[in-house]
Biopython code that builds the backbone (N, CA, C, O; Angstrom):
import numpy as np
from Bio.PDB.StructureBuilder import StructureBuilder

atoms = [
    (1, "MET", "N", (-3.867, -2.106, -8.215)),
    (1, "MET", "CA", (-2.804, -2.487, -7.944)),
    (1, "MET", "C", (-3.094, -2.974, -6.530)),
    (1, "MET", "O", (-4.198, -3.383, -6.171)),
    (2, "LEU", "N", (-1.860, -2.885, -5.648)),
    (2, "LEU", "CA", (-1.812, -2.807, -4.713)),
    (2, "LEU", "C", (-2.451, -1.735, -3.543)),
    (2, "LEU", "O", (-2.032, -0.622, -3.226)),
    (3, "GLY", "N", (-3.661, -2.522, -3.010)),
    (3, "GLY", "CA", (-4.626, -1.405, -2.527)),
    (3, "GLY", "C", (-5.304, -0.864, -2.894)),
    (3, "GLY", "O", (-5.377, 0.235, -2.344)),
    (4, "GLY", "N", (-6.082, -1.053, -3.774)),
    (4, "GLY", "CA", (-7.070, -1.496, -4.943)),
    (4, "GLY", "C", (-6.942, -0.291, -5.932)),
    (4, "GLY", "O", (-7.743, -0.160, -6.858)),
    (5, "THR", "N", (-5.886, 0.611, -5.709)),
    (5, "THR", "CA", (-5.592, 1.926, -6.692)),
    (5, "THR", "C", (-5.423, 1.144, -8.368)),
    (5, "THR", "O", (-4.973, -0.002, -8.327)),
    (6, "SER", "N", (-5.633, 1.500, -9.258)),
    (6, "SER", "CA", (-5.361, 0.794, -10.453)),
    (6, "SER", "C", (-4.686, 2.252, -11.780)),
    (6, "SER", "O", (-5.080, 3.238, -12.402)),
    (7, "LEU", "N", (-3.823, 1.658, -11.606)),
    (7, "LEU", "CA", (-2.562, 2.370, -13.281)),
    (7, "LEU", "C", (-3.469, 2.817, -13.981)),
    (7, "LEU", "O", (-3.463, 4.029, -14.197)),
    (8, "PHE", "N", (-4.439, 2.055, -14.506)),
    (8, "PHE", "CA", (-5.016, 2.400, -15.734)),
    (8, "PHE", "C", (-6.775, 3.371, -15.156)),
    (8, "PHE", "O", (-7.876, 2.932, -15.489)),
    (9, "GLY", "N", (-6.693, 3.973, -14.753)),
    (9, "GLY", "CA", (-7.960, 4.103, -14.218)),
    (9, "GLY", "C", (-8.938, 4.032, -13.421)),
    (9, "GLY", "O", (-8.525, 3.558, -12.363)),
    (10, "GLY", "N", (-9.813, 4.212, -13.385)),
    (10, "GLY", "CA", (-10.814, 3.786, -12.434)),
    (10, "GLY", "C", (-10.876, 4.251, -10.865)),
    (10, "GLY", "O", (-10.597, 5.440, -10.711)),
    (11, "ARG", "N", (-11.115, 3.699, -9.960)),
    (11, "ARG", "CA", (-11.084, 4.492, -8.607)),
    (11, "ARG", "C", (-10.462, 4.029, -7.897)),
    (11, "ARG", "O", (-10.393, 2.816, -8.093)),
    (12, "GLY", "N", (-9.678, 4.507, -6.748)),
    (12, "GLY", "CA", (-9.520, 4.232, -5.629)),
    (12, "GLY", "C", (-9.943, 4.898, -4.375)),
    (12, "GLY", "O", (-10.558, 5.963, -4.330)),
    (13, "VAL", "N", (-9.504, 4.071, -3.198)),
    (13, "VAL", "CA", (-9.999, 4.561, -1.791)),
    (13, "VAL", "C", (-8.344, 5.154, -1.284)),
    (13, "VAL", "O", (-7.383, 4.587, -1.807)),
    (14, "VAL", "N", (-8.198, 5.777, -0.728)),
    (14, "VAL", "CA", (-7.281, 6.298, -0.249)),
    (14, "VAL", "C", (-6.807, 5.581, 0.579)),
    (14, "VAL", "O", (-5.610, 5.298, 0.543)),
    (15, "LEU", "N", (-7.956, 4.929, 1.895)),
    (15, "LEU", "CA", (-7.589, 3.931, 2.789)),
    (15, "LEU", "C", (-6.865, 2.164, 1.841)),
    (15, "LEU", "O", (-6.258, 1.230, 2.364)),
    (16, "GLY", "N", (-7.286, 2.353, 0.374)),
    (16, "GLY", "CA", (-6.574, 1.151, 0.165)),
    (16, "GLY", "C", (-5.042, 1.247, -0.005)),
    (16, "GLY", "O", (-4.160, 0.437, 0.281)),
    (17, "THR", "N", (-4.970, 2.850, -0.723)),
    (17, "THR", "CA", (-3.838, 3.347, -1.187)),
    (17, "THR", "C", (-2.624, 2.738, -0.214)),
    (17, "THR", "O", (-1.702, 1.983, -0.524)),
    (18, "LEU", "N", (-3.038, 3.486, 1.396)),
    (18, "LEU", "CA", (-2.255, 3.412, 2.487)),
    (18, "LEU", "C", (-1.894, 2.004, 3.171)),
    (18, "LEU", "O", (-1.064, 1.805, 4.058)),
    (19, "ILE", "N", (-2.591, 1.234, 2.637)),
    (19, "ILE", "CA", (-2.874, -0.287, 3.194)),
    (19, "ILE", "C", (-1.474, -0.676, 1.863)),
    (19, "ILE", "O", (-0.287, -0.858, 2.137)),
    (20, "GLY", "N", (-1.924, -0.702, 0.858)),
    (20, "GLY", "CA", (-0.955, -0.770, -0.187)),
    (20, "GLY", "C", (0.261, -0.735, 0.021)),
    (20, "GLY", "O", (0.963, -1.741, -0.079)),
    (21, "ALA", "N", (0.837, 0.744, 0.433)),
    (21, "ALA", "CA", (1.964, 1.462, 0.975)),
    (21, "ALA", "C", (2.733, 0.825, 2.213)),
    (21, "ALA", "O", (3.951, 0.648, 2.214)),
    (22, "LEU", "N", (1.978, 0.536, 3.151)),
    (22, "LEU", "CA", (2.124, -0.404, 3.918)),
    (22, "LEU", "C", (2.422, -1.822, 3.892)),
    (22, "LEU", "O", (2.821, -2.436, 4.882)),
    (23, "ILE", "N", (2.223, -2.344, 2.735)),
    (23, "ILE", "CA", (1.956, -3.917, 2.299)),
    (23, "ILE", "C", (3.984, -3.589, 2.052)),
    (23, "ILE", "O", (4.835, -4.185, 2.712)),
    (24, "ILE", "N", (4.291, -2.538, 0.975)),
    (24, "ILE", "CA", (5.403, -2.725, 0.643)),
    (24, "ILE", "C", (6.237, -2.402, 1.761)),
    (24, "ILE", "O", (7.260, -3.070, 1.906)),
    (25, "GLY", "N", (5.908, -1.268, 2.775)),
    (25, "GLY", "CA", (6.730, -0.933, 3.766)),
    (25, "GLY", "C", (7.314, -2.046, 4.755)),
    (25, "GLY", "O", (8.421, -2.126, 5.288)),
    (26, "VAL", "N", (6.037, -2.993, 4.827)),
    (26, "VAL", "CA", (6.337, -3.898, 5.790)),
    (26, "VAL", "C", (7.227, -5.186, 4.812)),
    (26, "VAL", "O", (8.174, -5.699, 5.408)),
    (27, "PHE", "N", (7.011, -5.574, 3.709)),
    (27, "PHE", "CA", (7.698, -6.060, 2.884)),
    (27, "PHE", "C", (9.301, -5.549, 2.853)),
    (27, "PHE", "O", (10.151, -6.411, 3.079)),
    (28, "ARG", "N", (9.668, -4.401, 2.624)),
    (28, "ARG", "CA", (11.029, -4.002, 2.447)),
    (28, "ARG", "C", (11.212, -4.033, 4.062)),
    (28, "ARG", "O", (11.920, -5.006, 3.803)),
    (29, "ASN", "N", (11.248, -3.946, 5.083)),
    (29, "ASN", "CA", (11.217, -4.061, 6.258)),
    (29, "ASN", "C", (11.723, -5.515, 6.522)),
    (29, "ASN", "O", (12.862, -5.659, 6.964)),
    (30, "GLY", "N", (11.210, -6.217, 6.360)),
    (30, "GLY", "CA", (10.858, -7.823, 6.577)),
    (30, "GLY", "C", (12.821, -8.342, 6.239)),
    (30, "GLY", "O", (13.695, -8.827, 6.958)),
    (31, "LEU", "N", (12.749, -7.801, 4.466)),
    (31, "LEU", "CA", (13.799, -7.918, 3.964)),
    (31, "LEU", "C", (15.060, -7.379, 4.669)),
    (31, "LEU", "O", (16.027, -8.048, 5.034)),
    (32, "ILE", "N", (14.884, -6.110, 4.788)),
    (32, "ILE", "CA", (15.653, -5.720, 5.475)),
    (32, "ILE", "C", (16.305, -6.550, 7.034)),
    (32, "ILE", "O", (17.436, -6.977, 7.266)),
    (33, "LEU", "N", (15.619, -6.542, 7.508)),
    (33, "LEU", "CA", (16.034, -7.485, 9.005)),
    (33, "LEU", "C", (16.628, -9.080, 8.530)),
    (33, "LEU", "O", (17.225, -9.833, 9.299)),
    (34, "MET", "N", (16.334, -9.359, 7.198)),
    (34, "MET", "CA", (16.957, -10.521, 6.820)),
    (34, "MET", "C", (17.990, -10.313, 6.743)),
    (34, "MET", "O", (18.616, -11.182, 7.350)),
    (35, "GLY", "N", (18.870, -9.303, 6.129)),
    (35, "GLY", "CA", (19.655, -9.374, 5.230)),
    (35, "GLY", "C", (19.934, -9.286, 4.236)),
    (35, "GLY", "O", (20.988, -9.522, 3.645)),
    (36, "VAL", "N", (18.830, -8.863, 3.881)),
    (36, "VAL", "CA", (19.016, -9.020, 2.243)),
    (36, "VAL", "C", (19.772, -7.568, 1.264)),
    (36, "VAL", "O", (19.567, -6.355, 1.327)),
    (37, "SER", "N", (20.296, -8.051, 0.773)),
    (37, "SER", "CA", (21.294, -6.904, -0.092)),
    (37, "SER", "C", (20.265, -5.922, -0.864)),
    (37, "SER", "O", (19.221, -6.344, -1.362)),
    (38, "SER", "N", (20.691, -4.489, -0.913)),
    (38, "SER", "CA", (19.637, -3.881, -1.645)),
    (38, "SER", "C", (19.298, -3.850, -2.720)),
    (38, "SER", "O", (18.239, -3.281, -2.986)),
    (39, "ILE", "N", (20.014, -4.406, -3.654)),
    (39, "ILE", "CA", (19.959, -4.342, -4.541)),
    (39, "ILE", "C", (18.804, -5.364, -4.895)),
    (39, "ILE", "O", (17.785, -5.078, -5.523)),
    (40, "TYR", "N", (19.087, -6.409, -4.463)),
    (40, "TYR", "CA", (17.889, -7.647, -4.129)),
    (40, "TYR", "C", (16.370, -7.131, -3.628)),
    (40, "TYR", "O", (15.353, -7.714, -4.002)),
    (41, "GLN", "N", (16.351, -6.353, -3.032)),
    (41, "GLN", "CA", (15.384, -5.580, -2.205)),
    (41, "GLN", "C", (14.499, -5.177, -3.319)),
    (41, "GLN", "O", (13.386, -5.608, -3.622)),
    (42, "VAL", "N", (15.734, -3.626, -4.245)),
    (42, "VAL", "CA", (14.882, -2.992, -5.254)),
    (42, "VAL", "C", (14.091, -4.378, -5.733)),
    (42, "VAL", "O", (12.902, -4.675, -5.619)),
    (43, "LEU", "N", (15.156, -5.078, -6.285)),
    (43, "LEU", "CA", (14.623, -6.169, -7.007)),
    (43, "LEU", "C", (13.153, -7.133, -6.894)),
    (43, "LEU", "O", (12.582, -7.682, -7.837)),
    (44, "VAL", "N", (12.921, -7.141, -6.062)),
    (44, "VAL", "CA", (11.952, -8.233, -4.991)),
    (44, "VAL", "C", (10.880, -7.691, -4.901)),
    (44, "VAL", "O", (9.772, -8.136, -5.199)),
    (45, "THR", "N", (11.351, -6.054, -4.213)),
    (45, "THR", "CA", (10.310, -4.858, -4.485)),
    (45, "THR", "C", (9.362, -5.374, -6.187)),
    (45, "THR", "O", (8.440, -6.181, -6.307)),
    (46, "GLY", "N", (10.034, -4.561, -7.236)),
    (46, "GLY", "CA", (10.212, -4.760, -8.384)),
    (46, "GLY", "C", (9.067, -5.700, -8.928)),
    (46, "GLY", "O", (8.049, -5.382, -9.542)),
    (47, "VAL", "N", (9.523, -6.981, -8.522)),
    (47, "VAL", "CA", (8.889, -8.211, -9.074)),
    (47, "VAL", "C", (7.680, -8.330, -8.045)),
    (47, "VAL", "O", (7.012, -9.308, -8.381)),
    (48, "LEU", "N", (7.244, -7.828, -7.133)),
    (48, "LEU", "CA", (5.896, -7.905, -6.182)),
    (48, "LEU", "C", (4.838, -6.384, -7.290)),
    (48, "LEU", "O", (3.740, -6.387, -7.847)),
    (49, "VAL", "N", (5.641, -5.609, -7.172)),
    (49, "VAL", "CA", (4.222, -4.667, -8.488)),
    (49, "VAL", "C", (4.191, -4.992, -9.618)),
    (49, "VAL", "O", (3.452, -4.462, -10.447)),
    (50, "ILE", "N", (4.834, -5.743, -9.810)),
    (50, "ILE", "CA", (4.705, -6.197, -11.678)),
    (50, "ILE", "C", (3.655, -7.362, -11.362)),
    (50, "ILE", "O", (2.554, -7.368, -11.914)),
    (51, "LEU", "N", (4.111, -8.524, -10.287)),
    (51, "LEU", "CA", (2.556, -9.283, -9.808)),
    (51, "LEU", "C", (1.776, -8.542, -9.801)),
    (51, "LEU", "O", (0.934, -8.565, -10.698)),
    (52, "ALA", "N", (1.728, -7.541, -8.754)),
    (52, "ALA", "CA", (0.433, -6.864, -8.644)),
    (52, "ALA", "C", (-0.435, -6.539, -9.987)),
    (52, "ALA", "O", (-1.608, -6.872, -10.157)),
    (53, "VAL", "N", (0.392, -5.815, -10.915)),
    (53, "VAL", "CA", (-0.145, -5.094, -12.151)),
    (53, "VAL", "C", (-0.711, -6.335, -13.036)),
    (53, "VAL", "O", (-1.541, -6.205, -13.936)),
    (54, "ALA", "N", (-0.157, -7.480, -12.651)),
    (54, "ALA", "CA", (-0.795, -8.460, -13.989)),
    (54, "ALA", "C", (-1.353, -9.028, -13.359)),
    (54, "ALA", "O", (-1.736, -10.024, -13.972)),
    (55, "ALA", "N", (-1.734, -9.017, -12.238)),
    (55, "ALA", "CA", (-3.199, -9.171, -11.439)),
    (55, "ALA", "C", (-4.399, -8.623, -11.725)),
    (55, "ALA", "O", (-5.496, -9.104, -12.011)),
    (56, "ASP", "N", (-3.833, -7.120, -11.548)),
    (56, "ASP", "CA", (-4.882, -6.023, -11.770)),
    (56, "ASP", "C", (-5.101, -6.508, -13.438)),
    (56, "ASP", "O", (-6.289, -6.764, -13.638)),
    (57, "GLN", "N", (-4.494, -6.636, -14.303)),
    (57, "GLN", "CA", (-4.833, -6.659, -15.841)),
    (57, "GLN", "C", (-5.880, -8.237, -15.798)),
    (57, "GLN", "O", (-6.934, -8.209, -16.434)),
    (58, "LEU", "N", (-5.577, -9.262, -15.187)),
    (58, "LEU", "CA", (-6.198, -10.080, -15.169)),
    (58, "LEU", "C", (-7.516, -10.346, -15.095)),
    (58, "LEU", "O", (-8.300, -11.031, -15.752)),
    (59, "SER", "N", (-7.607, -9.417, -13.832)),
    (59, "SER", "CA", (-8.893, -8.971, -13.020)),
    (59, "SER", "C", (-9.497, -8.879, -14.075)),
    (59, "SER", "O", (-10.043, -9.848, -14.604)),
    (60, "ARG", "N", (-9.501, -7.518, -14.632)),
    (60, "ARG", "CA", (-9.815, -6.933, -15.523)),
    (60, "ARG", "C", (-10.231, -7.128, -17.136)),
    (60, "ARG", "O", (-10.990, -6.547, -17.911)),
    (61, "LYS", "N", (-9.323, -8.257, -17.210)),
    (61, "LYS", "CA", (-9.796, -9.601, -18.190)),
    (61, "LYS", "C", (-11.162, -10.347, -18.494)),
    (61, "LYS", "O", (-11.905, -10.553, -19.453)),
    (62, "GLY", "N", (-11.070, -10.668, -16.994)),
    (62, "GLY", "CA", (-12.019, -11.651, -16.448)),
    (62, "GLY", "C", (-13.460, -10.877, -16.589)),
    (62, "GLY", "O", (-14.380, -11.422, -17.199)),
    (63, "ALA", "N", (-13.616, -9.528, -15.971)),
    (63, "ALA", "CA", (-14.534, -8.789, -15.543)),
    (63, "ALA", "C", (-15.708, -8.345, -16.840)),
    (63, "ALA", "O", (-15.092, -8.562, -17.883)),
    (64, "PRO", "N", (-16.550, -8.033, -17.051)),
    (64, "PRO", "CA", (-17.685, -7.919, -17.913)),
    (64, "PRO", "C", (-16.937, -5.377, -18.346)),
    (64, "PRO", "O", (-17.596, -4.658, -19.097)),
]
sb = StructureBuilder()
sb.init_structure("model")
sb.init_model(0)
sb.init_chain("A")
sb.init_seg("    ")
for serial, (resi, resn, name, xyz) in enumerate(atoms, 1):
    if name == "N":
        sb.init_residue(resn, " ", resi, " ")
    sb.init_atom(name, np.array(xyz, "f"), 0.0, 1.0, " ", f" {name:<3s}", serial, name[0])
structure = sb.get_structure()
């Protein structure tokens, strides 16, 4: 997922997890600065996480 830590096991790095949290934080802050409603902020953040999980799954299917 974001930052290199997978929901499905494996190894993650603390620095990668911190970078993933930073990405989410910067993204949410940008939405706040643009004046996006809080409901849509949660929606967009959820879509971002779902896309990260989907990308992780697709990369796992392609790797032997």
